[in-house]
N, C-alpha and C positions, 0 to 999 in steps of 0.2 A: 503494499498497500504506500502509496506515496502521496504528495502534497502538488508535485507536478504532473501527477494525472488529475486529481481534480480540478488544477487549473488550465491543464485542456482540455477537460470535459468542461469548464465553463463558458472557455472562449467557444465550444462549439454550442454550448446553448443559445449564448445572446446572438450568433449570428445563426441561427436556424428557428424562425417562428414555429413552425411544425413541431419540431423537436420540442422547445417549450411550452407548445398547446398542450403534447400530448405526454409531457409531464407534469404537467397541471392538471387535468386531467384523469391522471391515476388514481384510483380510488384508495393505493394500499402500499404502504412501504415496500414489498414483492413488489408492487405493481411497479412504483418508479426503479428498484433494483434491474428486475428486467428488461423495460428498459434502455438502461444504465449500457447494461451489457450488449442488448444489440448493437448497441453503437460502437460495438468495439472492443478492445482491452484496457478499459479503465478499470484504477482500483486502489481505492482511495476510503477513508473512514468518514463519517459525519465530521467530524472536528478538523480532518482536513477539509472537506467541503466548505465548510464555515469559515477556514482560512483562504480558502479560493476566492470566495465569491468578496471578504473584504479587500483581499490582495487586489480585486479585480475592480474593485470600490476605489481602490487607493486609500482604505479607511484601517488604521494600526488600532486595535480596541481591544484592551484587556478583558476575561471573564467579567470578570464585576463590572465594568463597562458597559456591556452587553447587559448585564441582566440591571443595570440601573435604566437602560433606556427602551428596554425592551413594553411594545405596545403604547409607545412613544406617538407623537404626531410631529411631524413637518411642520416647521414655522418658515415663511418666506419675511416677515418682517414686518406683514400686514395683518390680519384678521380672515381674508382673503383665504379657501383652503387652495391648498396646489393640487391644480389635477397630476393625476400618475395613471398609468396602465394598471391594472390589478397584477397583484404581483403573483407568484408561481412557489407554490412551498415545495422546498427539496430538503429530504433529511434534514430537518427540523431548523430550517433558515428560508425565510423569504426572501425569495430574488424578482428585482423588480427591472424588467427591461424595459432602453429606453426612457425616454422625456417628452 
């Protein structure tokens, strides 16, 4: 298992809307695993996936930082909500593709 594998899969997910949709629509963790395995030789843990997503977003956060912001809301400096596409839930972390 490796962080490099997780990062490679993250790059694939953000570049392939169909794959992102299939992952989003998976009804179980086993369904997500089957989709990942069907994409090739990807082997990573949930923690490696979380690290890859955060690295892809240019974010470095500790576990305690993540716990503090879990369920938080984006703020744009005004009271207007920030429109964003629906997130994809993958391996314990939500991934938002594009803005």
